[in-house]
C-alpha positions as CSV (number, residue, x, y, z in Angstrom):
1,M,28.2,-19.4,-52.3
2,F,24.4,-19.9,-51.4
3,K,25.1,-23.4,-50.0
4,F,28.0,-22.3,-47.9
5,I,26.0,-19.6,-46.3
6,N,23.0,-21.9,-45.5
7,H,25.0,-25.0,-44.5
8,P,25.8,-23.6,-40.9
9,I,22.2,-22.1,-40.4
10,I,20.9,-25.8,-41.0
11,L,23.5,-27.2,-38.7
12,Y,22.4,-24.9,-36.2
13,K,18.7,-25.6,-36.5
14,Y,19.8,-29.3,-36.2
15,F,21.7,-28.6,-32.9
16,T,19.0,-26.7,-31.4
17,K,16.2,-29.2,-32.1
18,D,18.5,-31.8,-30.9
19,L,19.0,-30.3,-27.4
20,F,15.3,-29.4,-27.3
21,K,14.5,-33.1,-27.8
22,F,16.6,-34.1,-24.8
23,F,15.3,-30.9,-22.7
24,F,11.6,-32.1,-23.1
25,F,12.3,-35.7,-22.3
26,A,13.9,-34.6,-19.1
27,L,11.1,-32.2,-18.5
28,F,8.6,-34.6,-18.9
29,F,10.3,-37.2,-16.8
30,L,10.8,-34.7,-13.8
31,I,7.1,-33.7,-14.2
32,I,5.8,-37.1,-13.8
33,L,8.4,-37.9,-11.0
34,I,7.3,-34.7,-9.0
35,F,3.4,-35.3,-9.6
36,F,3.7,-38.7,-8.0
37,I,5.8,-37.4,-5.2
38,D,3.1,-34.7,-4.4
39,L,0.4,-37.2,-4.9
40,I,2.0,-39.9,-2.4
41,E,2.6,-36.9,0.1
42,L,-1.2,-35.6,-0.1
43,F,-2.2,-39.4,0.3
44,R,-0.1,-39.4,3.5
45,R,-1.7,-36.1,4.9
46,S,-5.2,-37.5,4.2
47,S,-4.2,-40.6,6.0
48,N,-3.2,-38.7,9.4
49,K,-6.7,-37.0,9.6
50,V,-7.9,-39.7,12.2
51,G,-10.9,-38.5,14.3
52,V,-11.1,-35.2,12.4
53,H,-14.9,-34.9,11.3
54,H,-15.2,-31.1,10.8
55,L,-13.2,-31.5,7.4
56,L,-14.2,-32.8,4.0
57,K,-12.8,-36.1,3.2
58,A,-10.7,-36.3,0.2
59,N,-10.9,-39.1,-2.5
60,F,-8.3,-40.2,-4.9
61,I,-10.0,-37.8,-7.5
62,D,-9.8,-34.9,-5.3
63,L,-6.0,-35.5,-4.3
64,A,-4.9,-36.1,-8.1
65,G,-6.7,-32.9,-8.7
66,M,-4.9,-31.1,-5.9
67,A,-1.5,-32.7,-7.2
68,S,-2.3,-31.6,-10.7
69,L,-3.0,-28.0,-9.7
70,K,0.9,-27.9,-8.8
71,I,2.2,-28.9,-12.0
72,V,2.3,-25.6,-13.6
73,G,4.2,-24.3,-10.7
74,N,6.5,-27.2,-10.6
75,I,7.3,-26.8,-14.4
76,Q,8.5,-23.3,-13.6
77,Q,10.5,-24.6,-11.0
78,I,12.2,-27.4,-12.7
79,L,13.0,-25.6,-15.9
80,P,16.6,-25.0,-15.0
81,F,17.0,-28.7,-13.8
82,A,15.3,-30.0,-17.1
83,A,17.9,-27.7,-18.9
84,L,20.8,-29.3,-17.1
85,I,20.0,-32.7,-17.5
86,G,18.8,-32.6,-21.0
87,S,22.0,-30.6,-22.0
88,I,24.2,-33.0,-20.3
89,T,22.4,-36.0,-22.1
90,C,22.6,-34.0,-25.4
91,F,26.2,-33.0,-25.3
92,N,27.2,-36.5,-24.3
93,Q,25.9,-37.7,-27.6
94,W,27.6,-34.8,-29.5
95,R,30.8,-36.2,-27.8
96,K,30.2,-39.7,-28.9
97,K,29.2,-38.9,-32.4
98,N,32.0,-36.3,-32.7
99,Y,29.6,-33.4,-33.5
100,Y,31.7,-30.7,-31.8
101,V,35.0,-32.1,-33.2
102,I,33.7,-31.7,-36.8
103,S,32.2,-28.4,-36.4
104,K,35.3,-27.1,-34.8
105,V,37.4,-28.5,-37.4
106,S,35.2,-27.0,-40.2
107,G,35.7,-23.4,-38.6
108,I,32.5,-23.3,-36.3
109,S,33.3,-22.5,-32.9
110,L,31.5,-23.6,-29.9
111,W,29.9,-20.0,-29.5
112,K,28.6,-19.9,-32.7
113,I,26.9,-23.5,-32.0
114,L,25.5,-22.4,-28.7
115,S,24.5,-18.9,-29.6
116,P,21.0,-19.9,-31.2
117,I,20.3,-22.5,-28.7
118,L,20.9,-19.8,-25.8
119,V,18.5,-17.4,-27.5
120,C,16.0,-20.1,-27.8
121,F,16.0,-20.9,-24.2
122,F,16.4,-17.3,-23.2
123,F,12.8,-17.2,-25.0
124,V,11.8,-20.3,-22.8
125,G,12.8,-18.5,-19.5
126,L,10.6,-15.4,-20.9
127,F,7.6,-17.8,-21.4
128,S,8.3,-19.1,-17.9
129,I,7.9,-15.8,-16.2
130,I,5.5,-14.1,-18.5
131,I,3.1,-16.9,-19.3
132,L,3.6,-19.8,-16.7
133,N,3.8,-17.5,-13.7
134,P,0.2,-16.0,-14.1
135,F,-1.1,-19.5,-14.3
136,S,0.9,-20.9,-11.7
137,T,-0.3,-18.1,-9.3
138,L,-4.1,-18.7,-10.1
139,M,-3.4,-22.6,-9.5
140,N,-1.4,-22.0,-6.2
141,K,-4.6,-20.1,-5.0
142,K,-7.1,-22.9,-6.0
143,Y,-4.5,-25.4,-4.3
144,E,-4.6,-23.3,-1.2
145,N,-8.3,-23.3,-1.0
146,L,-8.6,-27.0,-1.5
147,Q,-5.9,-27.5,0.9
148,T,-7.8,-25.5,3.7
149,L,-11.1,-27.3,3.0
150,F,-9.6,-30.8,3.1
151,F,-6.5,-30.4,5.7
152,G,-7.6,-27.3,7.7
153,K,-5.5,-24.1,8.5
154,A,-3.3,-23.5,11.2
155,N,-4.8,-21.3,13.9
156,I,-2.8,-18.1,14.0
157,Q,-3.9,-14.9,14.8
158,Q,-3.0,-12.7,11.6
159,F,-3.4,-9.1,10.6
160,S,-4.7,-9.1,7.2
161,F,-2.8,-6.4,4.8
162,D,-4.5,-4.4,2.2
163,T,-4.6,-0.6,0.9
164,K,-6.1,0.5,3.9
165,G,-3.7,-0.6,6.5
166,F,-3.7,-3.8,8.6
167,W,-6.9,-5.4,10.0
168,I,-7.7,-8.2,12.6
169,K,-10.7,-9.4,14.5
170,H,-10.3,-10.5,17.9
171,M,-12.2,-11.1,21.2
172,S,-11.5,-9.4,24.6
173,G,-13.6,-10.9,27.2
174,K,-17.3,-10.4,26.2
175,R,-16.2,-7.6,23.6
176,N,-15.7,-8.1,19.9
177,L,-12.9,-6.1,18.6
178,I,-12.1,-5.0,15.1
179,I,-8.4,-3.6,15.0
180,N,-7.0,-1.4,12.4
181,A,-3.4,-0.2,12.1
182,N,-2.0,2.4,9.2
183,K,1.8,1.2,10.2
184,I,3.3,-1.8,12.0
185,D,6.6,-2.7,13.2
186,E,6.7,-6.4,12.9
187,K,9.9,-6.8,15.0
188,T,8.8,-5.0,18.1
189,K,5.0,-6.0,17.5
190,T,4.1,-2.1,17.7
191,L,1.2,-0.6,15.8
192,F,0.8,3.2,14.7
193,D,-2.3,5.2,14.1
194,I,-4.7,2.8,15.6
195,N,-8.4,2.5,15.2
196,I,-10.5,0.0,17.4
197,F,-14.1,-0.6,16.8
198,E,-15.7,-2.2,19.9
199,Y,-19.0,-4.3,19.8
200,D,-21.1,-6.3,22.4
201,D,-22.4,-10.1,22.3
202,N,-25.2,-8.6,20.0
203,K,-22.8,-6.9,17.7
204,I,-24.2,-3.4,18.6
205,F,-21.5,-0.9,18.4
206,Q,-20.2,0.3,21.7
207,R,-17.2,2.7,21.2
208,K,-14.3,3.7,18.9
209,I,-10.8,3.9,20.3
210,R,-8.2,5.8,18.7
211,A,-4.7,5.8,19.6
212,Q,-1.1,7.2,18.2
213,E,0.6,3.8,19.4
214,G,-0.1,0.5,20.7
215,K,2.2,-2.5,21.6
216,F,1.6,-6.3,22.0
217,T,3.0,-7.6,25.3
218,S,2.3,-10.8,27.1
219,Q,-1.6,-11.4,26.9
220,K,-2.2,-7.6,26.6
221,L,-2.5,-4.8,24.0
222,S,-1.3,-1.6,25.5
223,L,-2.4,1.8,24.0
224,Y,-0.9,5.4,24.5
225,N,-2.4,8.6,23.8
226,V,-6.0,7.3,23.6
227,Q,-9.3,9.1,22.5
228,S,-12.5,7.2,23.1
229,I,-15.7,8.1,21.3
230,D,-18.8,6.2,22.5
231,K,-21.9,5.3,20.6
232,N,-23.6,8.8,21.9
233,Y,-20.4,10.6,20.3
234,K,-18.8,11.5,23.7
235,L,-15.3,12.2,23.7
236,T,-12.8,11.0,26.1
237,N,-9.0,11.4,26.4
238,I,-6.9,8.9,27.9
239,K,-3.2,8.6,28.4
240,K,-2.9,4.9,28.5
241,F,-5.4,2.0,28.0
242,S,-5.3,-1.7,27.4
243,Y,-7.0,-4.7,26.3
244,Q,-6.6,-8.4,27.4
245,I,-5.8,-10.8,24.6
246,N,-6.1,-14.5,24.7
247,F,-3.4,-15.4,22.2
248,D,0.5,-15.3,22.6
249,S,1.7,-12.1,20.9
250,N,5.0,-13.8,19.3
251,Q,2.4,-16.0,17.4
252,L,1.1,-12.6,15.7
253,N,1.9,-12.5,12.0
254,V,1.2,-10.1,9.1
255,A,-0.8,-12.0,6.5
256,T,1.0,-10.8,3.4
257,K,0.5,-12.5,0.2
258,K,3.2,-15.3,-0.4
259,P,5.5,-14.2,-3.3
260,E,4.6,-17.3,-5.3
261,K,0.8,-16.0,-5.3
262,I,1.8,-12.6,-6.7
263,F,1.7,-12.0,-10.4
264,L,5.0,-10.6,-11.9
265,L,3.5,-7.4,-13.1
266,D,1.9,-6.6,-9.7
267,F,5.2,-7.3,-7.8
268,P,6.3,-3.4,-8.0
269,Y,3.2,-2.1,-6.6
270,Y,2.7,-4.5,-3.9
271,L,6.4,-4.0,-2.9
272,I,5.8,-0.2,-2.7
273,Q,2.8,-0.7,-0.7
274,M,4.4,-3.1,1.9
275,K,7.4,-0.8,2.3
276,S,5.1,2.4,2.9
277,Y,3.2,0.3,5.7
278,G,6.6,-0.6,7.4
279,L,6.6,-4.4,6.5
280,N,9.8,-6.2,5.8
281,I,10.1,-6.6,2.0
282,S,13.4,-8.6,1.9
283,K,11.7,-12.1,1.2
284,H,9.5,-10.7,-1.6
285,L,12.2,-8.6,-3.3
286,V,14.7,-11.5,-3.3
287,Y,12.0,-13.6,-4.9
288,F,11.3,-11.1,-7.3
289,F,14.7,-10.8,-8.4
290,K,15.1,-14.8,-8.3
291,L,12.0,-14.8,-10.8
292,I,13.3,-12.3,-13.2
293,C,16.7,-14.2,-13.4
294,Q,14.9,-17.5,-14.6
295,P,16.2,-17.1,-18.2
296,F,19.5,-16.5,-17.3
297,L,19.7,-19.3,-14.8
298,I,18.5,-21.8,-17.6
299,I,21.2,-20.4,-19.8
300,S,23.8,-20.9,-16.9
301,M,22.9,-24.4,-16.7
302,I,23.6,-24.8,-20.6
303,L,26.7,-23.2,-20.6
304,L,28.2,-25.0,-17.3
305,S,27.1,-28.5,-18.9
306,A,28.7,-27.7,-22.3
307,S,31.8,-26.4,-20.9
308,L,32.3,-29.5,-18.8
309,M,30.9,-32.1,-21.1
310,L,32.7,-31.0,-24.4
311,R,35.9,-30.3,-22.8
312,S,37.1,-33.9,-23.5
313,N,37.2,-35.3,-27.2
314,E,36.8,-39.0,-26.0
315,R,33.8,-40.9,-27.4
316,K,33.4,-43.2,-24.3
317,V,30.8,-42.3,-21.7
318,E,32.8,-40.8,-18.7
319,I,30.8,-41.3,-15.5
320,G,33.1,-38.6,-13.8
321,I,32.5,-35.8,-16.3
322,V,28.7,-36.6,-16.3
323,S,28.7,-36.5,-12.6
324,L,30.5,-33.5,-12.2
325,S,28.4,-31.7,-14.4
326,L,25.5,-32.7,-12.6
327,V,27.1,-31.8,-9.1
328,V,28.1,-28.3,-10.4
329,G,24.4,-27.7,-11.8
330,F,22.9,-28.7,-8.7
331,S,25.4,-27.0,-6.4
332,L,24.8,-23.8,-8.1
333,Y,20.8,-24.1,-7.5
334,F,21.1,-25.0,-3.9
335,I,24.0,-22.7,-3.0
336,G,21.7,-20.0,-4.8
337,D,18.9,-21.3,-2.3
338,F,21.3,-20.7,0.7
339,I,21.9,-17.2,-0.5
340,F,18.5,-16.6,-1.0
341,A,17.8,-17.6,2.7
342,L,20.5,-15.1,3.7
343,G,18.7,-12.3,1.7
344,F,15.3,-13.3,3.5
345,S,16.8,-12.7,6.8
346,E,18.5,-9.6,5.6
347,R,22.0,-10.9,6.2
348,I,22.8,-9.8,2.7
349,P,21.2,-7.3,0.7
350,P,18.4,-8.4,-1.5
351,L,19.9,-7.4,-4.7
352,L,23.0,-9.5,-4.1
353,A,21.0,-12.5,-3.0
354,G,18.6,-12.3,-5.9
355,F,21.0,-11.7,-8.6
356,G,24.2,-13.1,-7.4
357,P,24.0,-16.8,-7.5
358,T,22.7,-16.7,-11.3
359,L,25.2,-14.1,-12.4
360,I,28.1,-16.3,-10.7
361,G,26.8,-19.4,-12.7
362,L,26.5,-17.1,-16.1
363,F,29.9,-15.6,-15.8
364,S,31.5,-19.0,-14.6
365,G,29.7,-20.8,-18.0
366,C,30.8,-18.0,-20.2
367,Y,34.4,-18.0,-18.8
368,L,34.7,-21.8,-19.3
369,I,33.2,-22.0,-22.9
370,S,35.7,-19.1,-23.9
371,D,38.4,-21.0,-22.6
372,I,37.4,-24.1,-24.7
373,D,37.2,-22.0,-27.8
374,E,40.4,-20.7,-27.1
375,I,43.2,-21.7,-29.5
376,K,45.8,-23.3,-27.7
377,Y,49.5,-23.2,-28.8
378,D,52.0,-26.1,-28.3
379,K,54.9,-24.0,-26.4
380,N,57.5,-26.6,-27.8
381,S,56.7,-26.0,-31.3
């Protein structure tokens, strides 16, 4: 009785270790491949800096170090692909060696075989979002700093966003302006509850401007319901006032943190802050939902590959089945990216965009696995 109980446990351990072996091989191969792709791209960007003297010149060690900083983030992104490729390779071996057929004849269903595997890979997904995500965030910040140092940064006027509102430093003629707003409408380029601190060329304070509302138009910032307080504390009320600006207002952006640079646990607070200041949170919200779906996406890849690869009992390698499994897995990922893009642009609700693709893959995989495990009766018997 003791042997009968422990035999399936040993079998489950063997199957789990076997799948993990192929998973780590696939993960290692993908990491190396993407590392060299990133390195080649950095070499290309470095070689294009002809005549640029104000930036530091990057050597091979610098570029290799920059490519290495992206490894942790790349691992987090390619885990579903590694699970897909590893599981397809592993299940193909199982079919060639009749592992699944023998297990099924012994009374062990496919769900029983896959359950411990799925639990283990669920913890791999949790490891990805709990451990890899913070490291990836730190590495991305270092990568961006080095990128600015070696390749420069686009000259775009940006409002920096913090807990005290939005800030931008700008020159209007011979006046230096520090503009602060407590709320912003990104679509109409309208600011609310504005404070502007004006300095001369010698950085001496001249006056403070307060306005209830301001709007960027072509080469102009128009302010309404204005109070002007000069350096002698003289208060002047003005119905309308304007500053000349020397940039295109269409290029004005709010410099929020990129979603991939935010810690998982910091997301809820940051989203609340963005919403309170009138910012569009769709992109960050979709990314947050996508991130917490990572464990289920990995499980979906394994379920889909198992349902397709183990459907046939033939021992020969069928290129069609392998190709179909790869196409289905990659299609789920890329269709998911398309749906995420719709969520970013608010064409569909962020909740649907973030959870939809993963849940479709998960439920489809569960259905197909249950269909394989279902006992088929011959209608002619």
